[in-house]
TIVO-300817 format. One record per residue (C-alpha): residue number from 1; x, y, z. Coordinates in nm, 4 decimals. Example, Ala and Ser with C-alpha at 12.3 -4.5 7.8 and 13.67 -1.06 7.14 Angstrom:
BEGIN
MIDREN   num         c1         c2         c3
MIDREN     1     1.2300    -0.4500     0.7800
MIDREN     2     1.3670    -0.1060     0.7140
//
This chain:
BEGIN
MIDREN   num         c1         c2         c3
MIDREN     1    -6.6935    -4.3855   -10.9237
MIDREN     2    -6.9509    -4.4400   -10.7776
MIDREN     3    -7.0961    -4.6918   -11.0023
MIDREN     4    -6.7525    -4.9190   -10.8722
MIDREN     5    -6.8197    -4.8836   -10.5134
MIDREN     6    -7.1741    -4.9836   -10.5060
MIDREN     7    -7.1142    -5.3312   -10.6107
MIDREN     8    -6.7703    -5.3369   -10.4086
MIDREN     9    -7.0600    -5.2992   -10.1257
MIDREN    10    -7.2667    -5.5636   -10.3102
MIDREN    11    -7.0083    -5.8225   -10.3296
MIDREN    12    -6.9078    -5.7492    -9.9714
MIDREN    13    -7.2488    -5.7366    -9.8483
MIDREN    14    -7.3092    -6.1165   -10.0053
MIDREN    15    -6.9576    -6.2256    -9.9297
MIDREN    16    -7.0943    -6.1404    -9.5580
MIDREN    17    -7.3681    -6.3147    -9.5858
MIDREN    18    -7.6141    -5.9839    -9.4471
MIDREN    19    -8.0198    -5.9618    -9.4493
MIDREN    20    -7.9691    -5.4926    -9.4195
MIDREN    21    -7.7516    -5.3218    -9.5026
MIDREN    22    -7.7425    -5.0107    -9.2806
MIDREN    23    -7.6169    -4.6696    -9.3391
MIDREN    24    -7.4468    -4.4531    -9.1465
MIDREN    25    -7.5183    -4.0891    -9.0185
MIDREN    26    -7.3043    -3.8792    -9.3003
MIDREN    27    -7.5503    -3.6871    -9.6405
MIDREN    28    -7.3620    -3.7052    -9.9027
MIDREN    29    -7.3771    -4.1198    -9.8554
MIDREN    30    -7.6566    -4.1248    -9.7643
MIDREN    31    -7.8074    -3.9098   -10.0863
MIDREN    32    -7.6105    -4.1628   -10.2774
MIDREN    33    -7.7828    -4.5290   -10.1312
MIDREN    34    -8.0701    -4.3561   -10.1348
MIDREN    35    -8.0513    -4.2371   -10.5356
MIDREN    36    -7.8350    -4.4828   -10.6585
MIDREN    37    -7.7699    -4.7916   -10.4760
MIDREN    38    -7.9850    -4.9920   -10.6517
MIDREN    39    -7.9898    -4.8589   -10.9874
MIDREN    40    -7.6088    -4.8922   -10.9991
MIDREN    41    -7.6268    -5.2782   -10.8299
MIDREN    42    -7.9260    -5.3989   -10.7632
MIDREN    43    -8.1651    -5.6276   -10.6905
MIDREN    44    -8.0513    -5.6532   -10.3405
MIDREN    45    -8.2932    -5.9539   -10.4282
MIDREN    46    -8.0849    -6.2032   -10.1119
MIDREN    47    -8.1744    -5.9875    -9.8984
MIDREN    48    -8.4603    -5.9769    -9.6269
MIDREN    49    -8.6979    -5.7394    -9.7936
MIDREN    50    -8.8660    -5.6428    -9.5930
MIDREN    51    -8.6711    -5.3988    -9.4463
MIDREN    52    -8.6139    -5.1189    -9.6721
MIDREN    53    -8.3267    -5.1543    -9.9258
MIDREN    54    -8.1394    -4.9296    -9.8734
MIDREN    55    -8.2259    -4.8811    -9.5016
MIDREN    56    -8.0378    -4.5009    -9.3147
MIDREN    57    -7.9017    -4.6062    -8.9699
MIDREN    58    -8.2285    -4.3129    -8.7976
MIDREN    59    -8.4692    -4.5918    -8.9567
MIDREN    60    -8.3578    -4.8735    -8.7897
MIDREN    61    -8.2762    -4.6489    -8.4240
MIDREN    62    -8.7217    -4.5653    -8.5025
MIDREN    63    -8.7782    -4.8684    -8.5497
MIDREN    64    -8.6851    -4.9729    -8.2668
MIDREN    65    -8.8008    -4.7202    -8.0213
MIDREN    66    -9.1927    -4.7586    -8.1448
MIDREN    67    -9.1466    -5.1541    -8.0925
MIDREN    68    -8.9846    -5.1079    -7.7576
MIDREN    69    -8.7155    -5.2102    -7.7636
MIDREN    70    -8.4645    -4.9357    -7.6951
MIDREN    71    -8.5459    -4.7286    -7.3341
MIDREN    72    -8.4390    -4.4100    -7.2266
MIDREN    73    -8.3566    -4.2013    -6.9350
MIDREN    74    -8.4216    -3.8494    -7.0788
MIDREN    75    -8.3404    -3.7079    -6.7397
MIDREN    76    -7.9609    -3.8657    -6.8319
MIDREN    77    -7.9541    -3.5648    -7.1225
MIDREN    78    -8.1629    -3.3083    -6.8985
MIDREN    79    -7.8366    -3.0910    -6.8241
MIDREN    80    -7.8044    -2.9729    -7.2014
MIDREN    81    -8.0060    -2.7865    -7.4708
MIDREN    82    -7.9867    -2.8693    -7.8332
MIDREN    83    -8.1171    -2.8139    -8.2070
MIDREN    84    -8.0919    -2.9504    -8.5324
MIDREN    85    -7.9578    -2.8798    -8.8356
MIDREN    86    -8.0894    -3.0505    -9.1722
MIDREN    87    -7.7846    -3.1188    -9.3753
MIDREN    88    -7.8665    -3.0839    -9.7784
MIDREN    89    -7.8216    -3.3691    -9.8669
MIDREN    90    -8.0969    -3.5485    -9.6411
MIDREN    91    -8.3069    -3.2970    -9.6343
MIDREN    92    -8.3331    -3.2237   -10.0095
MIDREN    93    -8.1737    -3.4622   -10.1821
MIDREN    94    -8.3359    -3.8152    -9.9799
MIDREN    95    -8.5449    -3.9235    -9.7516
MIDREN    96    -8.6500    -4.1822    -9.4982
MIDREN    97    -8.8908    -4.4257    -9.3802
MIDREN    98    -9.2099    -4.4903    -9.5948
MIDREN    99    -9.3395    -4.1465    -9.5351
MIDREN   100    -9.3120    -3.7571    -9.7356
MIDREN   101    -9.1064    -3.5580    -9.4882
MIDREN   102    -8.9534    -3.8965    -9.2536
MIDREN   103    -8.5934    -3.6962    -9.3306
MIDREN   104    -8.6844    -3.4621    -9.1599
MIDREN   105    -9.0047    -3.5811    -8.8284
MIDREN   106    -8.7470    -3.9371    -8.7884
MIDREN   107    -8.4452    -3.8006    -8.6601
MIDREN   108    -8.6109    -3.5351    -8.4816
MIDREN   109    -8.8830    -3.8257    -8.2943
MIDREN   110    -8.5453    -3.9768    -8.2160
MIDREN   111    -8.3784    -3.6951    -8.0522
MIDREN   112    -8.7100    -3.5758    -7.7919
MIDREN   113    -8.6979    -3.9347    -7.7127
MIDREN   114    -8.2867    -3.8873    -7.5671
MIDREN   115    -8.4000    -3.5378    -7.4835
MIDREN   116    -8.6370    -3.3215    -7.2056
MIDREN   117    -8.4606    -2.9857    -7.3471
MIDREN   118    -8.5093    -2.9294    -7.7571
MIDREN   119    -8.6094    -2.6822    -7.9613
MIDREN   120    -8.6058    -2.5459    -8.3660
MIDREN   121    -8.4685    -2.2660    -8.5622
MIDREN   122    -8.6089    -2.0848    -8.6666
MIDREN   123    -8.8868    -2.2097    -8.8721
MIDREN   124    -8.8757    -2.0921    -9.2114
MIDREN   125    -8.4739    -2.1863    -9.1831
MIDREN   126    -8.5482    -2.5761    -9.1326
MIDREN   127    -8.6951    -2.8924    -9.2816
MIDREN   128    -8.7445    -2.7937    -9.7001
MIDREN   129    -8.6537    -2.4482    -9.5925
MIDREN   130    -8.2978    -2.5579    -9.5022
MIDREN   131    -7.9845    -2.3257    -9.5323
MIDREN   132    -7.6458    -2.4019    -9.5574
MIDREN   133    -7.4344    -2.4186    -9.3335
MIDREN   134    -7.1482    -2.2764    -9.5587
MIDREN   135    -6.9740    -2.5773    -9.5657
MIDREN   136    -7.2036    -2.7714    -9.8905
MIDREN   137    -7.0126    -2.9477   -10.2527
MIDREN   138    -6.7009    -3.0129   -10.1087
MIDREN   139    -6.6744    -2.5547   -10.0117
MIDREN   140    -6.6119    -2.7681    -9.6144
MIDREN   141    -6.2614    -2.9242    -9.7767
MIDREN   142    -6.1414    -2.6259    -9.9311
MIDREN   143    -5.9244    -2.4299    -9.6115
MIDREN   144    -5.8780    -2.1084    -9.9246
MIDREN   145    -6.1243    -2.0297    -9.8847
MIDREN   146    -6.2394    -2.0172    -9.4660
MIDREN   147    -6.2851    -1.6290    -9.4800
MIDREN   148    -6.5820    -1.7481    -9.6910
MIDREN   149    -6.7049    -2.0698    -9.5918
MIDREN   150    -6.7104    -1.8409    -9.2631
MIDREN   151    -6.9579    -1.5295    -9.3749
MIDREN   152    -7.1332    -1.6175    -9.5899
MIDREN   153    -7.3714    -1.8994    -9.5207
MIDREN   154    -7.1951    -1.9201    -9.2407
MIDREN   155    -7.2622    -1.6742    -9.0547
MIDREN   156    -7.7050    -1.7447    -9.1038
MIDREN   157    -7.6684    -2.0473    -8.9704
MIDREN   158    -7.4936    -1.9770    -8.6365
MIDREN   159    -7.7141    -1.6783    -8.6205
MIDREN   160    -7.9848    -1.9648    -8.6094
MIDREN   161    -7.8183    -2.1923    -8.3490
MIDREN   162    -7.7287    -1.8485    -8.1108
MIDREN   163    -8.1155    -1.7985    -8.1442
MIDREN   164    -8.1824    -2.1121    -7.9733
MIDREN   165    -8.0061    -2.1238    -7.7277
MIDREN   166    -7.9014    -2.4744    -7.7871
MIDREN   167    -7.5728    -2.6187    -7.5932
MIDREN   168    -7.5355    -2.9052    -7.8844
MIDREN   169    -7.5899    -2.8827    -8.2458
MIDREN   170    -7.6825    -3.2198    -8.3494
MIDREN   171    -7.6880    -3.2558    -8.7662
MIDREN   172    -7.7054    -3.6313    -8.9000
MIDREN   173    -7.4103    -3.5221    -9.2003
MIDREN   174    -6.9980    -3.5559    -9.0819
MIDREN   175    -6.9460    -3.3168    -9.3445
MIDREN   176    -7.1589    -3.0273    -9.1979
MIDREN   177    -7.0053    -3.1509    -8.8387
MIDREN   178    -6.6798    -3.0565    -8.9430
MIDREN   179    -6.8281    -2.7117    -9.0877
MIDREN   180    -7.0427    -2.6684    -8.7362
MIDREN   181    -6.7182    -2.7322    -8.5501
MIDREN   182    -6.5160    -2.4975    -8.7310
MIDREN   183    -6.8643    -2.1763    -8.7087
MIDREN   184    -6.8619    -2.2789    -8.2850
MIDREN   185    -6.4963    -2.1657    -8.2732
MIDREN   186    -6.4936    -1.8981    -8.4867
MIDREN   187    -6.8008    -1.7533    -8.3887
MIDREN   188    -6.7609    -1.7609    -7.9938
MIDREN   189    -7.0667    -2.0242    -7.9688
MIDREN   190    -7.1420    -2.1519    -7.6185
MIDREN   191    -7.1947    -2.5280    -7.7710
MIDREN   192    -7.0892    -2.8116    -7.9328
MIDREN   193    -7.1244    -3.0705    -8.2314
MIDREN   194    -7.2853    -3.4274    -8.1482
MIDREN   195    -7.4706    -3.6819    -8.4178
MIDREN   196    -7.7863    -3.8632    -8.3180
MIDREN   197    -7.6205    -4.1373    -8.1460
MIDREN   198    -7.4144    -4.0307    -7.9743
MIDREN   199    -7.7094    -3.8679    -7.7748
MIDREN   200    -7.8203    -4.2387    -7.7951
MIDREN   201    -7.5628    -4.3247    -7.5508
MIDREN   202    -7.5634    -4.0694    -7.2824
MIDREN   203    -7.9419    -4.1762    -7.2372
MIDREN   204    -7.9873    -4.5599    -7.3148
MIDREN   205    -8.0696    -4.7925    -7.0905
MIDREN   206    -7.8419    -5.1274    -7.0923
MIDREN   207    -8.0742    -5.4523    -6.8242
MIDREN   208    -7.8390    -5.5315    -6.6407
MIDREN   209    -7.5218    -5.2770    -6.6816
MIDREN   210    -7.3685    -5.0967    -6.3308
MIDREN   211    -7.2627    -4.7775    -6.5612
MIDREN   212    -7.2793    -4.6207    -6.8978
//
C-alpha cells in the first residue's frame, strides 16, 4: 500500500545517507509524494531542510536555471515547435515551488529556457482548466476500452494539439505520455511526445564537451 511504499523510500534515503529526495516526471508519483509522503512516513528531519521535502525534478532544474548553473543553446531546438499538456495529477492534485500555480509556470519556464518556439494550447483548456487526455484514472492501461479512450477525452485533446501546430507535445506524466503517443498514432498527428528533460538534454551546454 501507499504507506509501505513511503516507508521504503524513507528507509532507502536513510540507508544511502542522502540529503534530498527528488521525484521525476511521473504524475501519479508526484501527486502521492506531494500530498502524502510526509504524512505517511515523516518527519524527514534527516534531510537538508533548505530544500522542499519532497521535491519535483522540475523544481530542482528550474532552481539551477535561475541560479545560472545551467546554460542552454536554444537554437538546437529551433527546428521544432512545441506545446505542453498539463497532466491531471500535477495540475489538479499537487503543486511545485513556493508560489501558487508553480505546477503550471515552472514547467513552462523550463521549456522557454530551452526552446524558442513554444505555444500553449487554447487558454480555456490548460492549467487549472486542463482537459484530461483520455487516459486518466487508470484508463490508459485498459486496452479493452481503447476506442473509448481515443474518441471521448482523446479526441478533444487531439484537436487542441492540432490547433497549436506543434511538432512536439511535452508532458510530465508517464501515463499521459502513453495515451498521447496513442492519440498521435490514432489521429495521425504530425508530432512526437516527449518529457521536459528530453528537450533539456538536446539544448544543454556542457563545458569542454566536443559533441552531444
